C-alpha positions, 0 to 999 in steps of 0.5 A: 500500500505504501508503494502505491501511495508513494507512486501517486504522490510522485505522480501528483507532484510531477503534474503540479511541478510540470504545470508550474514550469509550463506556466513560467515558460509561457510567461517568460517567452511572451516577452522574449525579444526575437529581433535583438541585433546580437542574436544569430539567425538560428537563435531568432528562429528558435525564439520565434518558434518558442513564441508560437508555442507559447501563444498556442499554449495560451490559446489552448488554456483560454479555450478550456 
């Protein structure tokens, strides 16, 4: 019984931590500046992709 309770405790804490980190990641990437002159072209593309993923995540949460 203790092993089952431990498993659910770890699962629950993982979901909570993942949700908090996901929210932090979305908020952090909302304000990222992808037009900074010191960034290489690959870094600009990566930041644009992150911004698109953050916007998609916000749209998903908004629809729920």
